[in-house]
N, C-alpha and C positions, 0 to 999 in steps of 0.2 A: 759249266762245272760238273765234273763226275761224282759218282757216288763216294769214291774212295777220297777225292779232294774234299767233298763235304764232311766226311767222317773225320779227316784230320783236321779240319777247322773246328768242327765242335769239340773235338778233344782238347785241342789249344785252348779255346774259349772256357771249356770245363775247368782246366788247369789254373787259367788266369783268374777264374771267379773263385776257385778254391784257394788260391794264394793270396788274395788281396782282402783286407778287411773294409776297405773304402771303395765303392763302386757307385758312379754316377752315370745316369742315361740322360743324354742331352739331344736337342734337336739343333743342328746346325745347318739345316737347309736354308737356301736364300742367300748365304753369305757368298760374295764373289771370291775370285781366286786370292786377290790380295790379303782381304779380310781373314780368310780361312788360313793363310800363311801366318798372319799376325797371330791368330788364336793359337795355332800350333806352335809358333815360337813362345808364346807366353806360357803354354803349358809346359814346354821344355824347361824353361827358367824356373818354374814353380815345383819341378820334379813330379810332374802329372803325365801320365801316359794316355795318349787320345788316339782312339781308332774308331773308324766307321765301320759298323757291321751290318750283316742282314738279320731282319727281326727273326725270320724263320730259325736261322742256325743258332742265334742268342737264346731263344725260347728252347730249343732242344738242349743246349748246354745247361740252362738253368734247370731244367727238369732233371737231368742227369747229375746235377752237382748235389753235393750233402747238405748245402746251405738251404734254408728256407727263405725264397724270395718273395713268397706272398703275392701281393697286390702288383709288383714291378712287372709281372708277365703280361698285365692287362695294358700297359703303356705302349707295348711294343708294335707301334702303329706309326706308318710314316717313315722318316729318315731317322736314324738313331746311331748316336756316337757313344762310345764307352770311354769313360774317364776312370783310372786307376790312381790311386794315391796313398801315401803313407799317413797324412793327417788327414781327420775326418772333415776338417772344414776347408781345406785348401782349394777343392774345386769349387765349392760354394762361392768363396772369396774371389776366385779367379772369374767366376761367370758374373758376380755382380759388377766387379770392376771393369770387365769388358763390355759389359751393358751400356755404360756411360758413353762408348763410341758407336755402338751397333744395337740393333734390337734383339738379336740372337748372341748366344746360344739360349735356348729354353730349357729350363730343367724339367724333365719328365718325370724322375724319379732318382731316389739314391737307396743305396743298402750301406750303411754305417754301423760297424760293430754290432751285427745282429739286428739293428733296427731298421725298418722299412719307412721311406718317406716318399709319398707319390703327389706329384703336382707342383707347379712353378711357385705356388704361394708359400711352400715349404723353405724356400731359398733363405729368408733371413732365419729361420730356425736353424737351419744347417750352418750359417755363417757363425752363430754363436756356440757352436758345439766346440766344447774343450777337448784338447787331446788327452790321453791316458797320463802321461806325465804331467800336465798342467793340473789336474785333478788331484794327483797324488801330492803333488808340491802345495795345493791349497790345503788339504787334508793335514799334512805334516805342519804348516804354518799354524792352523788351528789348534793342533793339539800341543805345539810348543808354547803358545800364549798363555795359556794358565800357569804352566811351569815357570816361564819368565817372570811373571807377576810375582809369584810366591818367592822365587829367589831374590828379586830385587826388594821385596817388602821385607825379608830376613836381613838382608844387607843394610837396608836403611835402619831397621829397628835396632839391628846389631850394634851399629855404630852409635845409637842414642844410648843403648843399654850400657854400653862400655863408657860412655861419657858420663853418665850418671853414677856409675861405680867408681869412676875415677874422682869425680867431685867428691864423693862420700868418703873415700880412702882419704883425701886431701885434708878433709875437715877434722878428721881424728888425728 
């Protein structure tokens, strides 16, 4: 690979790192061709982009990027595959479900919405991450709950109050 080709690859990786909020680094070495093909198919269905990269080129792209990847550069050893997705937990769910059939992919690290996760033991934490829309929906639900209680209380006491007034007016 010539210097120009390497520079082009680094710029492409830098652009991808800058454009995506969810970036996973995984090790898929040791998978046979059929299993790798199944993994790629599963990634395509889950709207996850999967690509294998050279560690040195990815490290240079991370250094050139505006994002702070912290300890993720330390895990760039051995085979590394990049996974990009819209939802923060989608690649983690895919890895977890795929491991029921094979022992890999192994999570090396992840960058999700400015947070860095390092190590395969973080997989369960990443699976439980909620998307921005899910969190906003929960907050709206929590904010609406007291208002709904007040309105229902007013409605029920209002009908009781009108019943009392009606009874009192009939007595006279």
